[in-house]
Steps between C-alpha positions, in 0.01 A plus 500: 500500500704813583737283711574283200544803274735657754728197472492528122365146467424360155208278399632167374173309462409464135163630395227273361508420129161661438596834650471784252822675615772251580732585787875478430695279743860403551514126435819449705340671800188282450714186506669609824155571649387151404808341669418683821138395494601134445747528788229623738278216383774250593559673832134458588538121467667522843202493728682683776554801275150493338313485832750717696544275800780710640390776731793738469622663183853387574411135520271524198779657286744235620270230364446692177875510460527127572222410260649728229838327545334159468324612176826640368689176574239278327 
């Protein structure tokens, strides 16, 4: 928790409706977070990325870049 606080991170997950004290969130930041989560979901459709077939970090990142480009182009 202290690592997150040191980076001055902000909670962008909305609180439950039945919570007594509602937490304030930035809706634009929440929308950006949602886009990133959906992107990682699409990236995991590529089996090679999800199961990490590549042994070296260099080759793995190369395929992540390739899959990201394919997602971006579609």
